[in-house]
C-alpha positions, 0 to 999 in steps of 0.5 A, spaced: 614 566 594 608 562 595 608 556 600 604 549 600 598 550 605 599 542 608 607 542 609 610 549 608 615 548 603 616 553 597 613 552 591 612 556 584 605 559 582 605 554 576 606 548 580 600 544 580 602 538 586 607 540 592 614 537 590 615 536 597 609 532 600 605 531 593 599 534 595 595 538 590 596 545 591 590 550 591 588 553 584 588 561 587 594 563 588 591 567 594 591 560 598 598 558 596 600 565 600 596 564 607 601 560 611 595 559 617 594 552 615 601 551 614 604 554 620 600 550 625 601 543 622 608 545 621 608 545 629 605 539 630 611 534 630 616 539 635 610 538 640 609 531 639 617 530 640 617 534 646 612 530 649 614 524 647 621 526 650 618 528 656 614 522 657 620 518 656 624 522 661 618 521 666 618 514 664 625 513 666 624 517 672 619 512 675 622 506 672 629 508 676 625 510 682 622 503 681 629 500 681 632 504 687 625 502 691 626 495 690 634 495 691 633 499 698 627 494 699 632 488 698 638 492 702 634 493 708 632 485 708 639 484 708 641 488 712 635 485 717 638 478 716 645 480 718 643 482 725 640 476 726 647 472 723 643 469 717 649 471 712 647 466 706 640 470 706 643 477 706 647 474 701 641 473 697 638 480 698 644 484 697 644 481 690 637 482 688 638 490 691 644 490 686 641 487 680 636 492 681 641 498 682 648 497 681 651 503 682 648 502 689 654 505 694 651 502 700 649 496 697 656 494 694 660 495 700 654 490 704 655 485 699 663 486 700 661 484 707 656 478 706 660 475 701 666 476 706 662 472 712 659 467 707 666 465 705 668 465 712 663 460 715 664 456 709 671 455 709 669 454 716 664 448 715 670 445 710 676 445 715 680 439 715 681 439 723 680 444 729 687 447 728 685 449 721 678 452 724 682 456 729 687 459 723 681 460 719 677 464 725 684 468 726 685 471 720 678 472 719 677 476 725 684 480 723 681 481 716 675 484 719 677 490 721 677 492 715 670 492 716 665 496 722 658 499 723 652 495 726 653 489 721 659 487 722 659 487 730 654 480 730 659 477 725 665 479 729 661 477 736 660 470 732 667 469 730 669 470 737 664 466 740 666 459 735 673 461 736 672 461 744 668 454 743 673 451 739 679 453 744 675 450 750 673 443 746 681 443 744 683 443 751 677 440 754 679 433 749 687 434 751 685 434 759 681 427 757 687 424 754 690 424 761 696 428 760 703 428 763 706 433 767 710 435 761 704 436 757 700 441 763 703 447 763 702 448 755 696 446 756 695 451 762 697 457 757 692 455 752 686 456 758 689 462 760 689 465 754 681 463 753 677 470 755 671 466 757 668 464 764 668 457 762 675 457 760 676 459 768 673 453 771 678 449 766 684 453 768 682 451 776 682 444 774 689 445 770 692 447 776 689 442 781 692 437 775 699 440 775 699 441 783 697 434 784 702 431 779 707 435 782 706 433 788 706 426 787 713 426 783 716 430 789 714 426 794 717 419 790 723 423 789 723 426 797 722 418 800 728 416 796 732 422 799 732 425 792 733 432 795 735 435 788 730 432 784 724 433 789 725 441 789 726 442 783 720 438 781 716 443 786 720 449 784 717 447 776 711 447 779 711 453 783 712 457 776 706 456 773 702 456 780 706 461 785 700 462 790 699 453 791 699 453 798 700 445 798 707 446 794 710 451 797 708 448 804 712 441 800 717 446 798 719 447 805 717 439 808 723 437 803 728 443 806 727 440 812 727 433 811 734 434 807 736 438 813 735 432 817 738 427 813 744 431 812 745 431 820 744 424 820 748 423 815 753 426 818 752 422 824 752 417 821 759 418 818 762 420 824 759 413 827 761 410 820 769 412 821 769 411 829 766 404 828 771 403 821 776 405 826 774 400 832 773 394 827 780 396 824 782 395 831 779 389 832 781 386 825 788 388 827 789 386 834 783 382 836 780 378 830 780 372 834 778 368 840 780 362 843 774 358 844 777 351 847 784 348 848 786 341 850 791 336 851 789 329 850 792 322 849 788 319 843 788 312 841 795 309 839 798 313 846 800 319 842 799 327 845 795 330 842 794 338 842 788 341 839 784 347 840 778 351 837 777 359 835 772 363 833 773 369 828 771 376 831 774 380 825 769 384 821 773 382 814 776 375 812 782 373 816 787 367 813 793 365 815 791 364 822 797 361 826 797 359 833 803 360 838 803 355 844 808 352 849 808 346 853 809 345 860 811 340 865 808 339 873 814 344 875 811 349 869 817 348 866 817 350 858 819 344 855 815 345 848 814 352 844 810 350 837 807 354 832 801 350 828 796 353 823 788 353 823 783 350 819 780 352 815 785 357 812 780 363 811 775 364 816 770 369 815 766 373 820 763 369 826 766 363 822 770 357 827 777 353 825 780 349 829 788 347 829 791 341 832 798 338 833 800 330 834 806 328 839 809 321 836 814 321 841 811 317 847 815 321 853 811 327 851 805 324 855 809 323 861 812 330 861 807 335 858 802 336 863 799 344 860 798 347 854 798 355 854 796 359 847 803 365 847 799 368 841 795 368 835 797 372 828 793 372 822 793 376 815 788 381 812 786 381 805 
């Protein structure tokens, strides 16, 4: 069978034009039988297709190579930015890297870390107060354990430094507000939890304040002989400052002062008991002292017995009665009488008087001497 010399399609001998390509067929049948031209043209299309495919593959290769190269370049820039703690720039570079090469595994991990870093720093700037900032830092440091490597280490150090600076500032602000002795132990606990050389100085300052407050309060109790309260105060201070020499010495002083006070108190109690017994004896038996007793004649020619006493008692006495006798010139008792002292009640060291008038004129001639026999009184 003949073939079209142009496209290679099968043709019949009596056909003038090729029904496939439309070209006019050669007049000689031999020219239709020969396939030399036909074969060369037949191979052109596959060759072109192969060439185009190869070019496409090469182009894709170089395009992917370019994209990956750009992605790696941005990735390295992101790493450099992280190393200098520029996390916003790092986040920008890593997103560019992923735009060039979305299936970049290392960039995906770094992108996640950069976003985490930027979010944490943003949250810190938007926090309402110091306590909220601390909470954000605590949580971020915990979550940072999910990351490791050269990129995570600087951010870990940055967060720890921010946490330390914030804790120091909080403690300093509390100290500036002149805390009481009851607040200082909690502040000391906060300061001791900060692992930083500056915190050691704060701890020393707080300990000095606790020692000073404790000493002042304990000394106030000691001056009022409140030994139990003084010891409790010092022992509470020593709970936080076990090696404080001043508080240890003060505790020894309190114990000694308490011993001295106890001994003196016992002595005073013994003296008080003895004095009470003496006073009781005086009050019972020697509560009054006679100052003066007289026999006089008044203007009307009546005999008047009068006298003055003083109270030696330590408590009020009342209803004081003087018992006396009158004697004549032969020392014979001619009259026995009782008379009450006025005022009725005498307080310690007060004086009282008594008197009695005889209206019978015979007493003027007979009575020449008065003698107080006894004095009686009542105690409250």
